[in-house]
PDB file of N, CA, C and O in Angstrom:
ATOM      1  N   UNK A   1     139.981 117.629  94.383  1.00  0.00           N
ATOM      2  CA  UNK A   1     138.789 118.443  94.345  1.00  0.00           C
ATOM      3  C   UNK A   1     137.908 118.055  93.155  1.00  0.00           C
ATOM      4  O   UNK A   1     136.681 118.066  93.250  1.00  0.00           O
ATOM      5  N   UNK A   2     138.546 117.714  92.041  1.00  0.00           N
ATOM      6  CA  UNK A   2     137.756 117.357  90.862  1.00  0.00           C
ATOM      7  C   UNK A   2     137.006 116.043  91.080  1.00  0.00           C
ATOM      8  O   UNK A   2     135.918 115.861  90.535  1.00  0.00           O
ATOM      9  N   UNK A   3     137.573 115.122  91.871  1.00  0.00           N
ATOM     10  CA  UNK A   3     136.870 113.874  92.168  1.00  0.00           C
ATOM     11  C   UNK A   3     135.615 114.152  92.990  1.00  0.00           C
ATOM     12  O   UNK A   3     134.577 113.527  92.772  1.00  0.00           O
ATOM     13  N   UNK A   4     135.706 115.077  93.924  1.00  0.00           N
ATOM     14  CA  UNK A   4     134.555 115.437  94.747  1.00  0.00           C
ATOM     15  C   UNK A   4     133.466 116.068  93.889  1.00  0.00           C
ATOM     16  O   UNK A   4     132.289 115.742  94.048  1.00  0.00           O
ATOM     17  N   UNK A   5     133.833 116.945  93.005  1.00  0.00           N
ATOM     18  CA  UNK A   5     132.854 117.589  92.124  1.00  0.00           C
ATOM     19  C   UNK A   5     132.219 116.562  91.191  1.00  0.00           C
ATOM     20  O   UNK A   5     131.020 116.616  90.919  1.00  0.00           O
ATOM     21  N   UNK A   6     133.029 115.633  90.708  1.00  0.00           N
ATOM     22  CA  UNK A   6     132.512 114.574  89.844  1.00  0.00           C
ATOM     23  C   UNK A   6     131.532 113.698  90.613  1.00  0.00           C
ATOM     24  O   UNK A   6     130.496 113.305  90.078  1.00  0.00           O
ATOM     25  N   UNK A   7     131.856 113.393  91.861  1.00  0.00           N
ATOM     26  CA  UNK A   7     130.976 112.567  92.697  1.00  0.00           C
ATOM     27  C   UNK A   7     129.657 113.292  92.957  1.00  0.00           C
ATOM     28  O   UNK A   7     128.594 112.674  92.908  1.00  0.00           O
ATOM     29  N   UNK A   8     129.712 114.573  93.229  1.00  0.00           N
ATOM     30  CA  UNK A   8     128.493 115.343  93.496  1.00  0.00           C
ATOM     31  C   UNK A   8     127.636 115.513  92.249  1.00  0.00           C
ATOM     32  O   UNK A   8     126.417 115.649  92.352  1.00  0.00           O
ATOM     33  N   UNK A   9     128.253 115.506  91.083  1.00  0.00           N
ATOM     34  CA  UNK A   9     127.515 115.667  89.834  1.00  0.00           C
ATOM     35  C   UNK A   9     126.886 114.364  89.357  1.00  0.00           C
ATOM     36  O   UNK A   9     126.009 114.381  88.494  1.00  0.00           O
ATOM     37  N   UNK A  10     127.324 113.234  89.908  1.00  0.00           N
ATOM     38  CA  UNK A  10     126.796 111.929  89.501  1.00  0.00           C
ATOM     39  C   UNK A  10     125.348 111.798  89.960  1.00  0.00           C
ATOM     40  O   UNK A  10     125.056 111.947  91.147  1.00  0.00           O
ATOM     41  N   UNK A  11     124.439 111.521  89.024  1.00  0.00           N
ATOM     42  CA  UNK A  11     123.014 111.439  89.336  1.00  0.00           C
ATOM     43  C   UNK A  11     122.479 110.008  89.312  1.00  0.00           C
ATOM     44  O   UNK A  11     121.265 109.816  89.370  1.00  0.00           O
ATOM     45  N   UNK A  12     123.335 109.016  89.230  1.00  0.00           N
ATOM     46  CA  UNK A  12     122.869 107.628  89.197  1.00  0.00           C
ATOM     47  C   UNK A  12     122.118 107.252  90.462  1.00  0.00           C
ATOM     48  O   UNK A  12     121.079 106.595  90.391  1.00  0.00           O
ATOM     49  N   UNK A  13     122.619 107.654  91.606  1.00  0.00           N
ATOM     50  CA  UNK A  13     121.947 107.349  92.862  1.00  0.00           C
ATOM     51  C   UNK A  13     120.595 108.030  92.963  1.00  0.00           C
ATOM     52  O   UNK A  13     119.640 107.447  93.475  1.00  0.00           O
ATOM     53  N   UNK A  14     120.510 109.260  92.480  1.00  0.00           N
ATOM     54  CA  UNK A  14     119.247 109.990  92.517  1.00  0.00           C
ATOM     55  C   UNK A  14     118.216 109.317  91.623  1.00  0.00           C
ATOM     56  O   UNK A  14     117.044 109.228  91.990  1.00  0.00           O
ATOM     57  N   UNK A  15     118.632 108.848  90.471  1.00  0.00           N
ATOM     58  CA  UNK A  15     117.705 108.158  89.571  1.00  0.00           C
ATOM     59  C   UNK A  15     117.193 106.874  90.201  1.00  0.00           C
ATOM     60  O   UNK A  15     116.006 106.566  90.101  1.00  0.00           O
ATOM     61  N   UNK A  16     118.065 106.132  90.841  1.00  0.00           N
ATOM     62  CA  UNK A  16     117.651 104.893  91.498  1.00  0.00           C
ATOM     63  C   UNK A  16     116.662 105.191  92.617  1.00  0.00           C
ATOM     64  O   UNK A  16     115.692 104.456  92.799  1.00  0.00           O
ATOM     65  N   UNK A  17     116.898 106.251  93.357  1.00  0.00           N
ATOM     66  CA  UNK A  17     115.984 106.627  94.441  1.00  0.00           C
ATOM     67  C   UNK A  17     114.627 107.039  93.881  1.00  0.00           C
ATOM     68  O   UNK A  17     113.592 106.721  94.467  1.00  0.00           O
ATOM     69  N   UNK A  18     114.624 107.732  92.771  1.00  0.00           N
ATOM     70  CA  UNK A  18     113.356 108.135  92.154  1.00  0.00           C
ATOM     71  C   UNK A  18     112.574 106.922  91.670  1.00  0.00           C
ATOM     72  O   UNK A  18     111.359 106.853  91.858  1.00  0.00           O
ATOM     73  N   UNK A  19     113.256 105.970  91.053  1.00  0.00           N
ATOM     74  CA  UNK A  19     112.582 104.746  90.607  1.00  0.00           C
ATOM     75  C   UNK A  19     112.043 103.958  91.796  1.00  0.00           C
ATOM     76  O   UNK A  19     110.945 103.405  91.726  1.00  0.00           O
ATOM     77  N   UNK A  20     112.796 103.903  92.874  1.00  0.00           N
ATOM     78  CA  UNK A  20     112.334 103.199  94.077  1.00  0.00           C
ATOM     79  C   UNK A  20     111.092 103.873  94.647  1.00  0.00           C
ATOM     80  O   UNK A  20     110.165 103.192  95.085  1.00  0.00           O
ATOM     81  N   UNK A  21     111.062 105.189  94.645  1.00  0.00           N
ATOM     82  CA  UNK A  21     109.899 105.924  95.141  1.00  0.00           C
ATOM     83  C   UNK A  21     108.682 105.672  94.259  1.00  0.00           C
ATOM     84  O   UNK A  21     107.580 105.475  94.770  1.00  0.00           O
ATOM     85  N   UNK A  22     108.867 105.675  92.959  1.00  0.00           N
ATOM     86  CA  UNK A  22     107.759 105.398  92.034  1.00  0.00           C
ATOM     87  C   UNK A  22     107.228 103.987  92.253  1.00  0.00           C
ATOM     88  O   UNK A  22     106.014 103.784  92.294  1.00  0.00           O
ATOM     89  N   UNK A  23     108.120 103.011  92.394  1.00  0.00           N
ATOM     90  CA  UNK A  23     107.694 101.632  92.636  1.00  0.00           C
ATOM     91  C   UNK A  23     106.949 101.508  93.957  1.00  0.00           C
ATOM     92  O   UNK A  23     105.975 100.761  94.047  1.00  0.00           O
ATOM     93  N   UNK A  24     107.385 102.219  94.967  1.00  0.00           N
ATOM     94  CA  UNK A  24     106.702 102.176  96.260  1.00  0.00           C
ATOM     95  C   UNK A  24     105.297 102.755  96.149  1.00  0.00           C
ATOM     96  O   UNK A  24     104.354 102.200  96.713  1.00  0.00           O
ATOM     97  N   UNK A  25     105.149 103.855  95.434  1.00  0.00           N
ATOM     98  CA  UNK A  25     103.833 104.474  95.269  1.00  0.00           C
ATOM     99  C   UNK A  25     102.905 103.555  94.485  1.00  0.00           C
ATOM    100  O   UNK A  25     101.739 103.400  94.847  1.00  0.00           O
ATOM    101  N   UNK A  26     103.405 102.947  93.422  1.00  0.00           N
ATOM    102  CA  UNK A  26     102.595 102.008  92.638  1.00  0.00           C
ATOM    103  C   UNK A  26     102.207 100.807  93.494  1.00  0.00           C
ATOM    104  O   UNK A  26     101.067 100.346  93.438  1.00  0.00           O
ATOM    105  N   UNK A  27     103.140 100.304  94.277  1.00  0.00           N
ATOM    106  CA  UNK A  27     102.853  99.173  95.156  1.00  0.00           C
ATOM    107  C   UNK A  27     101.773  99.484  96.173  1.00  0.00           C
ATOM    108  O   UNK A  27     100.893  98.660  96.423  1.00  0.00           O
ATOM    109  N   UNK A  28     101.835 100.663  96.756  1.00  0.00           N
ATOM    110  CA  UNK A  28     100.803 101.075  97.715  1.00  0.00           C
ATOM    111  C   UNK A  28      99.459 101.196  97.009  1.00  0.00           C
ATOM    112  O   UNK A  28      98.436 100.799  97.566  1.00  0.00           O
ATOM    113  N   UNK A  29      99.444 101.730  95.807  1.00  0.00           N
ATOM    114  CA  UNK A  29      98.195 101.836  95.047  1.00  0.00           C
ATOM    115  C   UNK A  29      97.584 100.479  94.753  1.00  0.00           C
ATOM    116  O   UNK A  29      96.371 100.303  94.865  1.00  0.00           O
ATOM    117  N   UNK A  30      98.414  99.526  94.381  1.00  0.00           N
ATOM    118  CA  UNK A  30      97.917  98.171  94.111  1.00  0.00           C
ATOM    119  C   UNK A  30      97.378  97.542  95.389  1.00  0.00           C
ATOM    120  O   UNK A  30      96.335  96.889  95.366  1.00  0.00           O
ATOM    121  N   UNK A  31      98.076  97.732  96.499  1.00  0.00           N
ATOM    122  CA  UNK A  31      97.620  97.167  97.771  1.00  0.00           C
ATOM    123  C   UNK A  31      96.288  97.770  98.196  1.00  0.00           C
ATOM    124  O   UNK A  31      95.400  97.050  98.654  1.00  0.00           O
ATOM    125  N   UNK A  32      96.140  99.075  98.050  1.00  0.00           N
ATOM    126  CA  UNK A  32      94.880  99.735  98.415  1.00  0.00           C
ATOM    127  C   UNK A  32      93.747  99.246  97.523  1.00  0.00           C
ATOM    128  O   UNK A  32      92.644  98.996  98.009  1.00  0.00           O
ATOM    129  N   UNK A  33      93.999  99.109  96.237  1.00  0.00           N
ATOM    130  CA  UNK A  33      92.968  98.613  95.316  1.00  0.00           C
ATOM    131  C   UNK A  33      92.579  97.181  95.652  1.00  0.00           C
ATOM    132  O   UNK A  33      91.399  96.834  95.609  1.00  0.00           O
ATOM    133  N   UNK A  34      93.552  96.350  95.982  1.00  0.00           N
ATOM    134  CA  UNK A  34      93.258  94.957  96.328  1.00  0.00           C
ATOM    135  C   UNK A  34      92.422  94.872  97.595  1.00  0.00           C
ATOM    136  O   UNK A  34      91.503  94.058  97.681  1.00  0.00           O
ATOM    137  N   UNK A  35      92.734  95.703  98.571  1.00  0.00           N
ATOM    138  CA  UNK A  35      91.954  95.715  99.812  1.00  0.00           C
ATOM    139  C   UNK A  35      90.545  96.219  99.545  1.00  0.00           C
ATOM    140  O   UNK A  35      89.577  95.663 100.065  1.00  0.00           O
ATOM    141  N   UNK A  36      90.422  97.270  98.738  1.00  0.00           N
ATOM    142  CA  UNK A  36      89.108  97.845  98.450  1.00  0.00           C
ATOM    143  C   UNK A  36      88.238  96.886  97.648  1.00  0.00           C
ATOM    144  O   UNK A  36      87.038  96.784  97.902  1.00  0.00           O
ATOM    145  N   UNK A  37      88.821  96.187  96.693  1.00  0.00           N
ATOM    146  CA  UNK A  37      88.053  95.281  95.843  1.00  0.00           C
ATOM    147  C   UNK A  37      87.896  93.892  96.442  1.00  0.00           C
ATOM    148  O   UNK A  37      87.010  93.141  96.034  1.00  0.00           O
ATOM    149  N   UNK A  38      88.732  93.542  97.393  1.00  0.00           N
ATOM    150  CA  UNK A  38      88.714  92.201  97.963  1.00  0.00           C
ATOM    151  C   UNK A  38      87.378  91.822  98.557  1.00  0.00           C
ATOM    152  O   UNK A  38      86.904  90.705  98.349  1.00  0.00           O
ATOM    153  N   UNK A  39      86.763  92.729  99.294  1.00  0.00           N
ATOM    154  CA  UNK A  39      85.477  92.442  99.921  1.00  0.00           C
ATOM    155  C   UNK A  39      84.373  92.223  98.912  1.00  0.00           C
ATOM    156  O   UNK A  39      83.580  91.293  99.060  1.00  0.00           O
ATOM    157  N   UNK A  40      84.302  93.050  97.897  1.00  0.00           N
ATOM    158  CA  UNK A  40      83.230  92.905  96.909  1.00  0.00           C
ATOM    159  C   UNK A  40      83.432  91.667  96.038  1.00  0.00           C
ATOM    160  O   UNK A  40      82.457  91.031  95.639  1.00  0.00           O
ATOM    161  N   UNK A  41      84.666  91.321  95.743  1.00  0.00           N
ATOM    162  CA  UNK A  41      84.921  90.096  94.978  1.00  0.00           C
ATOM    163  C   UNK A  41      84.543  88.877  95.814  1.00  0.00           C
ATOM    164  O   UNK A  41      83.949  87.927  95.303  1.00  0.00           O
ATOM    165  N   UNK A  42      84.887  88.905  97.089  1.00  0.00           N
ATOM    166  CA  UNK A  42      84.535  87.802  97.985  1.00  0.00           C
ATOM    167  C   UNK A  42      83.023  87.662  98.098  1.00  0.00           C
ATOM    168  O   UNK A  42      82.504  86.546  98.081  1.00  0.00           O
ATOM    169  N   UNK A  43      82.310  88.778  98.213  1.00  0.00           N
ATOM    170  CA  UNK A  43      80.845  88.742  98.287  1.00  0.00           C
ATOM    171  C   UNK A  43      80.241  88.165  97.009  1.00  0.00           C
ATOM    172  O   UNK A  43      79.309  87.363  97.074  1.00  0.00           O
ATOM    173  N   UNK A  44      80.756  88.560  95.861  1.00  0.00           N
ATOM    174  CA  UNK A  44      80.239  88.059  94.588  1.00  0.00           C
ATOM    175  C   UNK A  44      80.470  86.554  94.463  1.00  0.00           C
ATOM    176  O   UNK A  44      79.598  85.831  93.983  1.00  0.00           O
ATOM    177  N   UNK A  45      81.632  86.084  94.889  1.00  0.00           N
ATOM    178  CA  UNK A  45      81.911  84.646  94.828  1.00  0.00           C
ATOM    179  C   UNK A  45      81.002  83.874  95.781  1.00  0.00           C
ATOM    180  O   UNK A  45      80.542  82.780  95.455  1.00  0.00           O
ATOM    181  N   UNK A  46      80.746  84.441  96.954  1.00  0.00           N
ATOM    182  CA  UNK A  46      79.857  83.790  97.917  1.00  0.00           C
ATOM    183  C   UNK A  46      78.437  83.706  97.365  1.00  0.00           C
ATOM    184  O   UNK A  46      77.780  82.673  97.493  1.00  0.00           O
ATOM    185  N   UNK A  47      77.964  84.791  96.751  1.00  0.00           N
ATOM    186  CA  UNK A  47      76.621  84.779  96.154  1.00  0.00           C
ATOM    187  C   UNK A  47      76.533  83.760  95.025  1.00  0.00           C
ATOM    188  O   UNK A  47      75.527  83.062  94.899  1.00  0.00           O
ATOM    189  N   UNK A  48      77.570  83.669  94.209  1.00  0.00           N
ATOM    190  CA  UNK A  48      77.576  82.697  93.113  1.00  0.00           C
ATOM    191  C   UNK A  48      77.553  81.272  93.658  1.00  0.00           C
ATOM    192  O   UNK A  48      76.836  80.420  93.134  1.00  0.00           O
ATOM    193  N   UNK A  49      78.325  81.008  94.697  1.00  0.00           N
ATOM    194  CA  UNK A  49      78.345  79.675  95.304  1.00  0.00           C
ATOM    195  C   UNK A  49      76.979  79.322  95.874  1.00  0.00           C
ATOM    196  O   UNK A  49      76.488  78.211  95.674  1.00  0.00           O
ATOM    197  N   UNK A  50      76.365  80.266  96.584  1.00  0.00           N
ATOM    198  CA  UNK A  50      75.047  80.007  97.166  1.00  0.00           C
ATOM    199  C   UNK A  50      74.004  79.761  96.083  1.00  0.00           C
ATOM    200  O   UNK A  50      73.133  78.905  96.241  1.00  0.00           O
ATOM    201  N   UNK A  51      74.087  80.502  94.993  1.00  0.00           N
ATOM    202  CA  UNK A  51      73.153  80.328  93.880  1.00  0.00           C
ATOM    203  C   UNK A  51      73.322  78.946  93.257  1.00  0.00           C
ATOM    204  O   UNK A  51      72.342  78.259  92.972  1.00  0.00           O
ATOM    205  N   UNK A  52      74.562  78.551  93.051  1.00  0.00           N
ATOM    206  CA  UNK A  52      74.825  77.235  92.457  1.00  0.00           C
ATOM    207  C   UNK A  52      74.369  76.128  93.402  1.00  0.00           C
ATOM    208  O   UNK A  52      73.770  75.144  92.967  1.00  0.00           O
ATOM    209  N   UNK A  53      74.650  76.287  94.692  1.00  0.00           N
ATOM    210  CA  UNK A  53      74.226  75.279  95.669  1.00  0.00           C
ATOM    211  C   UNK A  53      72.705  75.178  95.736  1.00  0.00           C
ATOM    212  O   UNK A  53      72.164  74.078  95.850  1.00  0.00           O
ATOM    213  N   UNK A  54      72.017  76.306  95.665  1.00  0.00           N
ATOM    214  CA  UNK A  54      70.559  76.328  95.780  1.00  0.00           C
ATOM    215  C   UNK A  54      69.882  75.800  94.524  1.00  0.00           C
ATOM    216  O   UNK A  54      68.911  75.049  94.617  1.00  0.00           O
ATOM    217  N   UNK A  55      70.372  76.177  93.365  1.00  0.00           N
ATOM    218  CA  UNK A  55      69.703  75.863  92.105  1.00  0.00           C
ATOM    219  C   UNK A  55      70.297  74.660  91.380  1.00  0.00           C
ATOM    220  O   UNK A  55      69.902  74.383  90.248  1.00  0.00           O
ATOM    221  N   UNK A  56      71.193  73.967  91.968  1.00  0.00           N
ATOM    222  CA  UNK A  56      71.746  72.769  91.348  1.00  0.00           C
ATOM    223  C   UNK A  56      72.620  73.036  90.143  1.00  0.00           C
ATOM    224  O   UNK A  56      72.679  72.202  89.240  1.00  0.00           O
ATOM    225  N   UNK A  57      73.290  74.148  90.097  1.00  0.00           N
ATOM    226  CA  UNK A  57      74.240  74.405  89.024  1.00  0.00           C
ATOM    227  C   UNK A  57      73.747  75.336  87.940  1.00  0.00           C
ATOM    228  O   UNK A  57      74.496  75.631  87.009  1.00  0.00           O
ATOM    229  N   UNK A  58      72.500  75.817  88.023  1.00  0.00           N
ATOM    230  CA  UNK A  58      72.013  76.763  87.020  1.00  0.00           C
ATOM    231  C   UNK A  58      71.631  78.057  87.710  1.00  0.00           C
ATOM    232  O   UNK A  58      70.745  78.073  88.564  1.00  0.00           O
ATOM    233  N   UNK A  59      72.279  79.114  87.350  1.00  0.00           N
ATOM    234  CA  UNK A  59      71.996  80.431  87.923  1.00  0.00           C
ATOM    235  C   UNK A  59      71.812  81.432  86.791  1.00  0.00           C
ATOM    236  O   UNK A  59      72.458  81.339  85.747  1.00  0.00           O
ATOM    237  N   UNK A  60      70.929  82.379  87.015  1.00  0.00           N
ATOM    238  CA  UNK A  60      70.771  83.448  86.028  1.00  0.00           C
ATOM    239  C   UNK A  60      70.509  84.752  86.699  1.00  0.00           C
ATOM    240  O   UNK A  60      70.348  85.771  86.027  1.00  0.00           O
TER     241      UNK A  60
END
């Protein structure tokens, strides 16, 4: 009976699950930010390329 109580009192598994949940939430946040910013970064790079192509390497 004492082994069962000791097993139930062990919180190592719970801590690992909490860390996994935190990592999953952070990962989802990074993915959402990358998707949200991806379009605007791509647009800015395209505008810079077009400016450089049009003006021969000098843009302001």
